[in-house]
C-alpha positions, 0 to 999 in steps of 0.5 A, a space after each residue: 343245169 342243176 337239180 331244181 331246189 326242193 322246199 326245206 324243213 324251214 319252209 314248212 316250219 314257217 308255213 305252219 307257224 304263220 298258219 297257227 298264228 293266223 298270219 294268213 298273208 304271210 303264210 300265203 307268201 310262204 306257200 307261194 315260195 314253196 310252190 315256186 320251186 315245187 308246183 305239185 307240193 300238196 301240203 302247200 297247195 292246201 295251205 294256199 287254198 285255206 289262206 285264200 279262203 281266210 283272206 276272202 279271196 274267193 275268186 283266186 281260190 276257185 282259180 287255184 282249185 280249177 288249176 289243180 283238180 288232181 292235187 286238191 282232192 277231198 275239198 268238196 266243202 271248200 270248193 262249194 263254199 268258195 263259189 257260194 261266197 263268190 256270189 255263185 250259189 247256183 254253181 255251189 249247189 251243183 257242186 254239192 249235188 254232184 257228189 256221189 258220197 253222203 254229204 257230211 254235216 258241214 256240206 249239209 249246213 252249207 247246202 241249206 244256206 245255199 238253198 235259202 239264198 236261192 229262195 228254195 225255201 221248202 228245200 232249205 227248211 227240210 234240210 234245216 230240219 234234218 240237220 237239227 234232228 241229226 246233231 247235238 252240239 253247241 250250234 243248235 240255237 243257230 240252226 233253229 234261228 236259220 230254220 225260223 228265218 226260212 219259215 217266214 217265207 213258207 206257205 202258211 199251210 206248210 208252217 202252221 203245224 211246225 211253228 210249235 216245233 221251233 224253240 223260243 227259249 232265247 230272245 232271238 228265237 222268240 223274236 223270230 217265232 213272233 215274226 213268223 206268226 205276224 207273217 201268217 197274220 196270227 196276231 194274237 199269238 204273235 202278241 203273246 210271243 212279243 211279250 215273252 220276247 220282251 221279258 227274255 230280252 230284259 233278263 238277258 241284258 240285265 244278266 250281262 249288266 247292261 245299262 238301262 238306256 241300252 236295255 230301253 233301246 233293245 226293247 224299243 223294237 219289240 214294243 214297236 212290233 206290238 
């Protein structure tokens, strides 16, 4: 029998092109073609995993990871993310907690989301706080939004001194802050926040040149809350 054929440069060139263009179905087929003749090609395995994640085929991605534990290394985030998206948050949390290394930012933010999904609100809030303090990038507003969502479920005594910590410089953040105040029956302050929220919402929509009818629809919920 002749020697088994190895993947060629053209295979990898096509794999790279498809991946760069977001053609994940095509890239998956090419990766499978490579793995068909060389099952231990690490680059193809990694590419296949990313394609499966991009295509939301999380159960298949988990199976691929578990079949190739020696080749698919340094994929802590991807593994935990697949379990999380496959609606197995408890398993995802176990994966992150078993890591002996310091979690990177991606893993920490995923862990906070998992804790929130598992209704471990105190732990989730603590992790969101840590992530906000240790980062300075374009995702700060999103982190504050997530933190405010968690705080709605915390005990009033646990959040009373933290509410002022939350930012309220955008419509969404201000609205979330008002919801927390309502949840804790602080209606006077909630009323003030909703008025501020209405102003911020109108300003943002007018800046985007939204029609008055669209603005009225957006403001209707805020007015209803008041």
